[in-house]
N, C-alpha and C positions, 0 to 999 in steps of 0.2 A: 392497361391495353383493354379495349373493348372485347367482352366475351364473344367468342365465335361459333357457329353452330358446326357439330361434327357429323359428316355424311359418310356411311359405309354401305356399300352395294352387297346384296344377299345373291348367292351364284349357286348353280348347280351344274354338274358335268352330265346334264341330261335333258330331256325335252320340256320340262316345266319345272319351276322354282316352287311355287305354292298353289296357284290356281289350277284346278284339275283339268280345266277346258282350254287353258292357255296355248298349249300346243297346238289346237285344232284352229286356232285363229288364222285367218289368211295373211297376216303379217308376220306370223311366226315362222321362223327358218327352221328346217329339219335336215335340210341335205348337208350341212356343215357341222353337226354335231361331233364328229371325229376329225374336223379339219382344224389343224393348229390356228390359222386365220382368224376362227370364231372367237377364240380366246384373247388373240392378239388386238383384234381391233376393238372389242369392247373395253379392254384395258386401256387404250389410248383414248377412247370417248370420255371415259370416267375420269382419267388423268387431265384431259382438256376441260373438264369441269371443276377441276380441283377436288375431287372427292378425297377423303382421307384415304379411303381404302376400298378393298373388296374382299369378300371372304366366302369360301366354299363349304357348305354344309355336306354331310357325307353320311352314308351308312355303309357298315362293315358287312355287306352281303346284298341279296335282293328279298324284299319283304315277302312273306308268306303267312302271316299271322291270319289274315282273312282268307280263309277258303283257297289255300294254297298260292301257286304263283300265277294264277291266271290272270287276276284283276291289275296286278301291277306290271304284267308284261303286255297284255292285249290293250288296257287303257292308257298307256303312257306312263303315268305314275312320275314320282319324284326319285326315279333311279339315278344313281350315280355311275353312269357307264365307265368313267374313266376315275383313276386315283387323282385327287386334286394335286397332290405332290409332284405329278408329271405336267401338269398344264401351267402351275404358278411359274416354273422358270420361262415358259414362253413368254407370260405376260410380264415378267420382270425385265426381259431382254429388251423390250419395245417401249419400256416406261423408264423414268428416273426418280419419280417422287410417289408414286401411288403405292400405299401399302397393300399387301397382299397376305391372305389368311386361309390356313388350312384346318380343317377339323379331324383331329387325332385322339383317338379313345386312350384313356389310362388302364381301361379294364383289361386290354389285349397286349398292348406293345409294350415291350421293356424300355426303362428309362434311358438306357444308354442310346438306344437305336433312335427314339425321339429326339433325344439332346443333339445327337448328331446329325442327324437330317435336316431338322432346323435349324441349327447353328450354320449348317452349310449353305442352306439357302439364305439365310441372313447376310452370310459374308458375301456371297456372290451378288445379292441385290443391293448391296450398299447399306444393310440395315433398314429393311421394310418389311419384316416379315411378322405376322402374328400366328399364335397358336389358338385356336378355338378349343378349349378343353372340353372334352365330353366324358362321362363315365359309362356310356352305352347303357341300354336298357332291354334288350330282347335276346331271348335264347337262340335266335336264329344266328345272332351275331357271335354270340358265345361257341355256338357249334362250329362255326368257321374258323374259331381259334382254337379249336380241340378241347374245349370245356364242356362239362355236363350241363351247364347253365349258368345264369347270372348270379353274382354274389347278393345277399340281401342289400336294401337300398343304403344303409348307414356304412356298411363294409366297403361298398363300391366307393363312396367318398373317402373312406379311411385309406384306402389303398391310393386313390387319387391324391391325396395329401403326399403320400410318402414318393410317389412318382414325382410331384412336383417338386419337393424337397431334394430328391435325387438330380433331377434336371438342373436345378439351381445350383446344385454343388458342381456337377459337371461343368456348367457354364463358368464357374468362377474358378476351374483349374488354371486357366490362363490369365496372368497379369496383363495389364496393357503394354503395348509396345514390346513385344517379347523377341523381335527379330533384329539381327544385328546386320545382316548382309555384308560381312567385311570379308571380302575374296581374298585381300593380301594375308591377313592373319589365319584363315581358314575358321571363320567363326560365322554361322549361318543364323544360329538364335542363343538366347541367354536361358539354360537350364534351369536357372534360379528363379525364373518366371513362370515356371511349369510346376504344377503341384497335384498331388493325388486328390481325390475326392473322399475315397474311403468311406461311402455312405452305407450304412445298414439299417434297416427297418425291419418291421414283420414280414411285409409284402415284398419289399425291393432292396436289392443289394447290388451295388456296383463300385468298383474300385478307381477307375479313370486313371491317367487323366484323359479328357477328350482330345481328340487329334486335331479338332478344329479350333483356332484361337477365337478370340472375341471378335464379334463384329463392330460395325461403326456404332450401333445403338447398344452394344453390350450383350444383349439377348433379345429374343423374340418378345414382342407384346402379348400379353396372355388376355385371352378373351374367355367368357364363361356366361352361361345362359340357365344356370338351374334356378328355378323358383321355389322349391321346397325349402323348408326351413333348414336342413342341411345343406342344400345348395347355396342358400344364401349365406350360410357360415362359410363354406368354402369360397365363395367369392368375395366375401368381406376379408379373407386373408390373401387371395392370389390375384383377383381380378385388377386389370387396368381398364378393360372395357366390358360391360354387361350389356348383353343381348336381351331384351325382355319382350313379352307379347304385347300386343296392341290395347293397353288399357285406356279407359276414359281418364280423364284429367286428374279427377280425385283419386282414384285407385293408383295412377302413376306417381301422383305427390306424395302419396302413403308409402308406396314401393321405394320411392328414392330417399325418403326420409329414413326408412328402416334401414336402407342399405348404408346410408352415411354414419347413422347410428353405431351399426355393427362394425363399420371400417374404423371408427373412432375408438370402439371398445378393444378392437384387435391391435391398436397402436398405430394406426395408419392415417395418414392424412386424407379425408374425404375427397379431397381435390385431385388426388392420385388415380382416381378412376371416374371414366364417363360412362354415364348411363343412357343406352339408345333403346328405346322402343321401335319394334317394328312398324312399318306403315306402308299400305300397298295404294300408291296413288292411281286413279284412272282419270286420265285428263281428257277435256274437250276444249273446242273453242268458246263455248257457251256451256252453262250449267246443264241444260237439256241435252246438249250433245254428249256431255260427259256421261250423263245418267243414260242415254241410249246406248253408248259403248259398254257401260257397265252390265245393262240388262243383256246386250248381245253376248258378252263374256260368260254371264251367267248360264245362258241358254246352252252354251258348249260344255257345261258342267256334267260329269258323270257322276251322278248321285251315289251310285254304288261304290265307285272309286273313293269318294269322301269318307264312306263308311269304313273302307278298307283302310284308309290312310289314319283314321282315328284309331281303328282297332290296334294298328301297328304302334301307336303312341300310347294307348292304354294298355297294352301287352296282353290282350286277349279279343277272341272273336266277338264284336258288341252284337252281333245278329244272333248269337246263342247266349247272351247275358242280359238280363232284364233289370237286376238291382245291383246296387254298390255291394251287397253282400255276395252275389254271385260272382262280380267283377273281381273283387279281392280273391275270392277262393280259385278262379281261372287264371289269373294272371300270376300267382305265386310271387316270385322276385321280379319280375318283368314291369314294364312300363315306366312312363314318367310321372313322379308324384304330383308336382304342381299341376300340369296339365290335366292328370287325371282328375283331380280333386276339383278343377274348375268344370269338368265336364259333368260330373256328379252334381255340383251346385246347379247348373243349368237345368238338367233333369228334374232335380227336386224343385226347383222354383218355377218352372214352366209346368209341371205335372206330365211329363213325356217320359218316354222310354230312353234309355241310353242311347240307343240307335239313333233315334230322333234328336236328341240333343247332340249328338255327333255332328249330324247334318247342319243343324243350327251354328254350331262351333265352327265346323270346318269352312263355312263361307266368310267367317272372319267380318272384319269391319274396314272395307277399302274406303279410301280417302277420294271421293269423287266431285270432281269440279274443273274449274278453270285454273291454269296457272296461278293466278292472282289468288283465287280462294283457297287453294292447297298453300300456297304460301303463307296465307292469313293464319291457317290453322296451325301450321308448323311453327310459325313465329311466336303464336300465342303460347303453345305448349312450353317452347324453348324459352321464351322470356319469363314465364312464370318460375322458372328453375325447377320445374318438375322432371326435367330430362336436361341431356346434354347434346343432345341431336338425334338422329335417326338411322335406322338401319332400312333403306330402301328396297321393299320386296317387289320384283317385277311380276306381271300376269303374262306377258309376252316377250319372247326373246327374239332379236334385240332392242325392239321397237320401245318397250316400256321405260327402260333406263335411257335410251336416247331422247325420248321425249321430254323426261324429267331433266335432264341435261341442257336440252336446247330452251326449255321454256321456264321451269320452276327454278332452277339454279341462277339464271340471271336476275329473277325477281327478287330472291333472296340476297343476291349481291349488291343490288340496287338499294335495298333497304339496309344494307349495311351488317347484315347478321351472319354472312358466309363470306368466306375469303374469296379474294380475287387473285391470288398468287399464294403458292406455297413460300412458307417462311424457312424452311429447313429441308435437310435431305433426307432424314430417317422418318420413320413412321411415329415413333414415340414422340420425337421433337415435334412434329407436326400436329399431334393430338393434344400435346401439352404447351402449346406456344403461348 
């Protein structure tokens, strides 16, 4: 069978997904942020285009790393106003094939709660749920969970390993086909097909069994996005989807090669995981129109907000830290390691401050062009086997995803690199068909 590209839509339950000025664009809708129809309609658009799925990024709180709450409230920000677990059922109800993913942290939630909530959604959706596993990175999140602060980076992943081990043990407490439904003999289910988990580690302990039986896909699909060495080790063990930053082709190829080697060393078939870099398409009828649209979007950016968001990722106020040494001291156990390392590299290479490097980094690399030229770039990276597909990052909601679905997807389908129909009913089966 010809290898096919995978496409996942990046989502937020707030005004913007990535671009700090996206919510200010005339095409962006704001009146419907708390309207269920907003999420139902975009789910139907994505399923109509045969996307593999959509997942919601999330933060366990409201960011205040940079000068308190002001910037993230006044300037829009990547706030998650709704719990993704509450909108996913809305989207599942109006679709039948689209995969749906939620971000849930292993740093704060107990394994039984995670396993049961995700298993319930997976059952009700017919096996279409993914779990974007994060370890969390900020003390503001820890404070909301009643903790004094974040665990050290390595220990966060040690705990995450145990949470995953416990969840898998709980998901395996039910054998397939446990129900009898025999009214005459009074037998509803077969108790021999339900077992205890009895998992115990350093951080996590749970007995089971889970009340929720196996879904049609067995358990949720595991997503992960850690790019540090420890994060890659974790992904090599658990991930079925890896979400990566928008690297250039050579760096993406090196990342993919590294992950495939790590998976093989962990005893996994490297083909059991799809690697999807983020891309931000900005489309136009001509190259010049596309560039004008990109320039207009950039004119709406709030530069100080971009610094605030970079500070959240780094774990310290970058307006108050000038060097890598100052940053390391200020952030303590906070921040993403892979992203912060890239920030420091940009600063050192460009000879600028961390704040100036954050401005360069936060703008990212949009894929600007016509539907055909954007399809060219995606096809080239995909066919080089540097990746298995892409996470599509929108600039404006809902028009970014709508434009991509109307114009780029048909071009990819015409070239034979993306599906025209779903081959299966569950997310995992569609990802690995």
